[in-house]
N, C-alpha and C positions, 0 to 999 in steps of 0.2 A: 717407478721404473730402476733398477739395479742400473748403477753407472760402469758402464767398460770404456778403460782406455780405448783409444784406435789408433794405431802408428800405421801412419803410411812408410814404405820401405823406400823411400826415392829421395832425389835432392833436387827430381825435376822440377821446377818453374812451371812448366807447363802441368804437369796433375796438381801439383800445390795450389795454383789457380783453379781446375777442375774441379779438387776436392773441394774447396770455397764454396760452391756452387750448392754443397750437401747439408751446408748451413748444422754441420758435428762439429765438436770440437776434435783436432788429432793434430799428432803429436808427428817429426820427421825423423827416421831412420834411415840412411841412406847407408847399402853394407857394402858395396863393390864385389857383390857375390860372383862365382865364374860366370864367364858367358862361352864358354866355350859350349859345342854341339854337334852330336856325330853328322856325318857332312851328308847324307839322306833324307834327315828330318821332316814331316812333313810342315809347313807352315804355323797351323792351328799348336800342332802338339811342340812346338820348338817356344812359340810363345808363352805355354802354356806353363813346360819347364822351366821356364829363364823367370816369370812371376813367381812361380812355387820356390824357389831355389832362393828367392832375395825373401818373400816374407818367410821361411822358416830360416832363414839367416837372420833374422832383425828377430822373429819370436824367440831363439834361443837366448837372446840379450835382456825383451823387454818381460817375460814370465806369463803371467797371465792377461796380458791383452789381446785384441783383436789386429791382425797385423795385414794390412792393404800392398802385396806384391804387384809390379804390373812389369808388361814389355811387350813391346812394338814391334814389326817386322812387317818389309814394303817386300813382298812376292812378285818377279816381272822375272816373265820368258824361262821359270823354272829356277832365278834363284832369289835366294834371301837375301836382302840388303837391307843393314844395318846400318850404325852410322859411319861415314865416311872416315878410312884412315886420314885423308889429305886433301888438297884440293885435284889433285888427279884423278883420285878415286869420288869424289863428288862429280867431277865432271863428267866421268863415265859411267856415274848412278842417272844421270839428268838425262846424258843421250840415250839409256837404255830407253829412259821412261818416256823417251820424248813421242807424241803424235799415238799415243797407245794408251791401252787400259790395265792398268795393275789394281794391286789386291793389296790393304792394310788390314793388318792382323794386330790384335789387342788383346794379347790375355792376362787374366787376373787369377791371383788368389788369395783366398780367402784363411790365415790360419790362426786358430784361437782356441781357448781352452774346449771347445764343443767341437775339433776335430778341422779339418782342412774341406777345402770347396776351390776348385777351377773352374774356369768358363771363358770364350772367347768372343767375340765380335770379329766379323768381317764386313769392310767398306771396300767398294770399287769404287776409283777414281783415276779419271782418263784426262792428258795433258793433251794442250797443244803441242802441234811440233814447235820444236823449239833449234832457232837457228845457233850457230854460235858465239856471235855477237850477245844474244839473248842466256845463254847460259853460263856467259862472262859477264854479262853485269849480274844475273843471279848470284854467280862467288865472292862477287867484289863485296854484295851484301852483308857475308860472314854467317849468314842464319843455315847454312846446309850444315855446317860443320857440327852437330851436336843433334842431330835428327834422323832418325831410321830412314833411307831414303833420300834422304838429299838436300831434304825438302820441309818447310814448315806451310802447312797449309791456312793457319791462323796468323800466316805476317805477309811478307811478298811474295812471299810461295803460293798467294792465293791467285799470285796473277799469270802463273804456269796452268792453272788448271782449269780446262774446259766444262766438265761435269763430274757429280758423285753421285753415285747411290747408296743407300746406306746411311751410315748415325756420323755424323759429321764431327761429333766430338771424341769418337775412338780415331778419327783420324789424327787428333790434335794430342791424343795419349790415352783418354778414359771415355770407355762408353757411360757416360754418367750414368743416364737412366737406368740399366740394367745394372750398374753397382750400387742403386740406391735403390731397388727394389730387394736385391739381394741380400745389403746391408741391414735395411730393413728388417727382415725374415729371422735375419742370423743374431741380430741385438734381442729381438722381439723372445728366441728361442732361447737363449744363453739369459737372459730374466729369469725367463718362467723357470729354468732348469735349478739358477742361484736362489729364488723363494723355494721352489719343491725340489 
């Protein structure tokens, strides 16, 4: 099989760890792509748009590589929740999620010499009701500040979660099984086209 460089357009430690599960060699290239979105955009379109921006930005610098871009948002009560701006914003998000079910969307973009592809996965997450003491405790862990929706399900944030419906890894940062299937098909097609 022809070798194709795989590039993850991210510096997220969580996404890097999940990529390692795929047992494929890859490099990382964070892009700092613009994350501004129109106000009424739907969550699925938002994450696919941002993932594609990141992947395209990295692809411009990497040439013939297969680039993976990703973005995750939390959707609750008609709001898109990205990373909190500060402690007060994180507390606001946690209050909004308390005692209710929200949706986590992760969009993936694959950009390579054979074109572009985007896809998205959704997972429903239900939080226990949280009191102010629990919110303050979680904020004091420092976990919320670099995560969409102000929590990390793979860390101490697991204690906030009552149940999930869907792909756990999607909430962490990648729908690993879906990404593996898409990458396998893509790499096989690229190899075929390079030979023939």
